[in-house]
RODO-2510 file (C-alpha; in nm, 4 decimals, decimal comma):
residues 125
     n   res          X          Y          Z
     1     m     3,9987    10,3347     2,0729
     2     a     3,6950    10,2044     2,2581
     3     e     3,4042    10,1161     2,0321
     4     e     3,1573    10,0524     2,3112
     5     v     3,1476    10,1673     2,6689
     6     s     2,8883     9,9950     2,8830
     7     d     2,8801     9,9166     3,2510
     8     l     2,7376     9,5672     3,2853
     9     m     2,6789     9,6285     3,6564
    10     s     2,4700     9,9452     3,6121
    11     d     2,1086     9,9911     3,7171
    12     s     2,0112    10,0903     3,3647
    13     m     2,1637     9,7721     3,2201
    14     a     1,9777     9,5582     3,4755
    15     a     1,6536     9,7475     3,4130
    16     t     1,6910     9,6758     3,0414
    17     h     1,7842     9,3084     3,0719
    18     f     1,5130     9,2207     3,3242
    19     s     1,2343     9,4486     3,2004
    20     e     0,8732     9,3447     3,1489
    21     e     0,9297     9,3848     2,7745
    22     v     1,2072     9,1250     2,7835
    23     e     0,9868     8,8963     2,9942
    24     r     0,6992     8,9269     2,7445
    25     e     0,9325     8,8516     2,4524
    26     m     1,0625     8,5409     2,6303
    27     i     0,7042     8,4233     2,6818
    28     h     0,6262     8,4992     2,3168
    29     l     0,9257     8,2857     2,2132
    30     g     0,8082     8,0016     2,4389
    31     d     1,0800     8,0257     2,7031
    32     e     0,8617     8,0298     3,0143
    33     k     1,1412     7,9374     3,2583
    34     a     1,3603     8,2257     3,1407
    35     a     1,0618     8,4623     3,1583
    36     d     0,9902     8,3501     3,5153
    37     l     1,3537     8,4074     3,6128
    38     c     1,3494     8,7497     3,4463
    39     r     1,0378     8,8449     3,6463
    40     d     1,1760     8,7035     3,9710
    41     i     1,5044     8,8946     3,9377
    42     r     1,3231     9,2181     3,8481
    43     l     1,0929     9,1868     4,1518
    44     w     1,3834     9,0914     4,3807
    45     w     1,5768     9,3938     4,2555
    46     a     1,2767     9,6154     4,3302
    47     a     1,2461     9,4652     4,6794
    48     e     1,6088     9,5512     4,7472
    49     d     1,6277     9,8939     4,5867
    50     t     1,2871    10,0629     4,5542
    51     a     1,1555    10,2941     4,8231
    52     g     0,7964    10,2704     4,9415
    53     i     0,7445     9,8953     4,9028
    54     s     0,5758     9,7384     5,2047
    55     a     0,7698     9,4856     5,4110
    56     k     0,5201     9,2153     5,3130
    57     d     0,5693     9,2838     4,9409
    58     r     0,9483     9,2870     4,9858
    59     v     0,9322     8,9428     5,1469
    60     i     0,7025     8,8082     4,8745
    61     n     0,9293     8,9395     4,5977
    62     r     1,2426     8,8011     4,7624
    63     l     1,0847     8,4613     4,8219
    64     m     0,9759     8,4346     4,4579
    65     l     1,3413     8,4411     4,3491
    66     q     1,4525     8,2118     4,6300
    67     n     1,1783     7,9579     4,5572
    68     g     1,2594     7,9664     4,1871
    69     l     1,6266     7,8973     4,2555
    70     i     1,5570     7,6170     4,5032
    71     n     1,2737     7,4507     4,3107
    72     n     1,4786     7,4259     3,9917
    73     y     1,7528     7,2196     4,1562
    74     n     1,7362     6,8468     4,2228
    75     f     1,8855     6,8044     4,5699
    76     g     1,8731     6,4266     4,5260
    77     s     2,1120     6,4245     4,2298
    78     f     2,4514     6,2607     4,2577
    79     p     2,7191     6,3787     4,2409
    80     p     2,6052     6,7063     4,3942
    81     a     2,6790     7,0350     4,2215
    82     a     3,0343     7,1517     4,2778
    83     m     3,0807     7,4620     4,0628
    84     y     2,7472     7,5466     3,8994
    85     i     2,3782     7,5020     3,9750
    86     n     2,1675     7,5339     3,6608
    87     g     2,4365     7,7541     3,5060
    88     w     2,4761     7,9796     3,8116
    89     p     2,8117     7,9835     3,9929
    90     i     2,7425     7,7941     4,3146
    91     q     2,8777     8,0807     4,5291
    92     l     2,6286     8,3236     4,3719
    93     w     2,3405     8,0756     4,4035
    94     e     2,4155     8,0096     4,7722
    95     a     2,4761     8,3789     4,8455
    96     l     2,1385     8,4803     4,7011
    97     i     1,9588     8,2170     4,9086
    98     a     2,1452     8,3235     5,2256
    99     h     2,0968     8,6948     5,1521
   100     i     1,7209     8,6549     5,1179
   101     d     1,6988     8,4490     5,4376
   102     a     1,9112     8,7030     5,6268
   103     k     1,6970     8,9996     5,5172
   104     i     1,3783     8,8247     5,6272
   105     i     1,5233     8,7200     5,9636
   106     i     1,6738     9,0625     6,0336
   107     f     1,3458     9,2396     5,9619
   108     s     1,1675     9,0068     6,2038
   109     l     1,4187     9,1041     6,4747
   110     c     1,3676     9,4793     6,4304
   111     h     1,1103     9,6552     6,6402
   112     g     0,8854     9,9031     6,4675
   113     g     1,0216     9,8349     6,1190
   114     t     1,3304    10,0425     6,1895
   115     n     1,5875     9,8529     5,9911
   116     n     1,7316    10,0096     5,6781
   117     v     1,7364     9,7355     5,4123
   118     r     2,0570     9,8835     5,2694
   119     a     2,2479     9,8899     5,6000
   120     f     2,2685     9,5977     5,8392
   121     s     2,4392     9,8351     6,0828
   122     s     2,1025    10,0078     6,1366
   123     l     2,0233     9,7236     6,3763
   124     a     2,2806     9,8556     6,6224
   125     g     2,1070    10,1949     6,6524
***
């Protein structure tokens, strides 16, 4: 019999884990870097999934996460990261960086702000 049923990939789980309350508690406990990451992920999530956010604010929120990921890695270290970067699987780290770049570039290619951030295929229309 299942004792707990929770979907770790759900919106409600993400909203709980990356909430402002969690960020404040991390700051209270002195973990500023974790609090910054919590904020950056929450704002990135909002940029990807919340209606009514201006394109400028979406870019700012996305770049906050990207800058946080890039600035916390020493590109001059040897040997270079092979599997993990600061605890993140390297594929996830690289995919987030590429995803943010792609969204910014695609928006700049769209005329009249017509692209749907959830569907790259909207560019073909």
